[in-house]
N, C-alpha and C positions, 0 to 999 in steps of 0.2 A: 504494500500500500504506500502511495506517495504521500509525503508529509511536507509539502512546500509551505513556506510562510513568506508573504510579500508584505513589507512594512512601508507605510508612507512616513517618510522622515520630514519634519518641519524645521525651519530655521529658528533661531533664537528670538526672544522678545525684542522689540515689540512687533516686528513685521510678520513672523510666522509664515514664511514663504516656503512652498514645497519645491523640491528639486528633483529632476530626473536627469541623470547624467549619462550620456552616450559617449563612449571612448573607443573610436575605431583604432585598431592596432594593425600596424603594417609589419608583417613578418614574412620571411621567405622560406624557412625550413620548419618542418613539423616539430623538430626537437627544440626549436627556439620559441615555440608557442607558449605564452604565459599561461599559468593556471589560476592566478588570482591577482587582484589589485587591492590597493589600500587608498583610503581617502584621508587627506590631511588638510589642515587649514592654511598652512604655509609650506613653502618648498623645503625648508630646513628643519621642520618639526618631525619628530619620530612618529611613525605610524602606530596606532593602537587598535587597528582593525584590519581584517583581511576578508575580502569578498571573493568568493569562488566565481570564476568565469565559466559560464554555461555555453557549450557549443555542441548541442545535441545533433547526432548524425544517425541515420537509419542503421540498425544493427546489421542487416543484410545488404546495405548499400542501395536499396530500392525504396524510393519514396512511396508512401501510401497515398491514396487519392484525395480524401476529404478530411480536414481537421476543422473543428468548430471552436471559436473563441467566444466566450460569454463574459461580458463585463461583470463587475462585482454585483452580487445579488443580495437583496434584503427581502426575504419572503417570510413574514412573521405570522401569516394566516395559515392555519392547519389545512384549510380547504385547498390551498395551492399545491399540496402534495400530490393529489390525484392528477391534476393538470400537468405537473412536472413529469410524472411517470409517463403519461401519454405523449408528452413532447419528446422525451428521450427516445421512446419506442418509434415514434414517427421519424425522427432523424436517422435512427438506425435502419429503418425500412428504406429510406431514401438514399442510403449509402454512406452515411457519416462513419468514419473509422473510429474517431474518438472526439469527445466533447470536453473542453477545458473550461472550468468554472472557477470564479473567484468568489468565495463565500465570505460575505461581510457579516451577515446574521440571517439565519433561517430558523424556522420552527423546528424543534427537536425531532418531530416525526419526519420532516423533510430531510434533516441532517442524516438520519438513519438510512433513508432511501438513497441519498447521495453516496454514503459509505458502501451500501450494497452494490450500486452500479460501479463504484470505483473498484471494488473487489472483483467484479466481472471484467474489468478492463475497458469499460465503456466511457467512464468519466475519469477526469483528473481534477481533483478538488484542491484548490489552494486557499488556505485561510488568509484572509485579508484583514489587517487591523491598523488602526491609526496609532500613532505614537501615543504612549500613555499620558503625555502632558498636553495633548491636543484637547482643548475644551469641546464639549459636545456641540455647542452652537457653532463653533468654527468648523468642526468636522462635517456637520450637516451642510455647510456652505461649500465644502470642497468636493461635492459629489461629482461634478463634471471632471475635475482634475483626477479624482480617483478612477473614474471610468477610463480616461485616457491612459493612465498609468497601467491599469490592469490589462487593457487591450494591447498596449505596446509591449508589456512584458510577455504576454501570451504569444504575440506574433514573433518576437525574437527567440522565444524558447522553442517554437515548433516550426519555424520557417524552413528548416532543412529537412523536416520529416514528411511534409505533405506537398502534393502538387498544387492543391487549392486550399485556401484558408478562408472560412466564412465567419463573419461576425454576426451573431444573432442574439436576440433577447429570448428569454424563456417563453415569451408569448408570440413568437414568430416562427413560421414554418415556410420554407421555400416550396413553391408549387411548380412542378415541371410543366412546361408550356406545350410540348409536342405530344401528340397522341401516341399511345403505347410506350411512353418513356417513363420509367419509374426512378430515374436518378437525376442528379443535378447536371 
């Protein structure tokens, strides 16, 4: 079972600005490939952190067809559980290989369903949390930033694994437009 955690880091008071840092690395040889990076506040300050570089590649060298990225979800209503199960099955019928979801908060029943699908290899659930010092009212205003961060993280994690990556909400289903076609 995958236990990813994606954290929104905010800057210090008073601005509380969110940062997403993309660091393209130019390397020529596979043995020179870095495995981690550190973030420091100035060039000569010692690093106190180490972030693993994720460069997922297909195990057999062949990309799968369809990956689905779902922004952070907050489904607190128990009634959403049945709709979610239907949605996952519909995406599988249409040919989705795996669905990547960022869980901000869901009803405990839905969380159990998500873990079940994760055990079957259908879902990849990443827990998404704000920094513990982020006030609730500020966190609620960061919803759009959180959506962008979760979708960007998903894209970069799976971009080498799938031919096509779709961004969907749990209430959206793609509909094939051609007759006798059951796939995207």
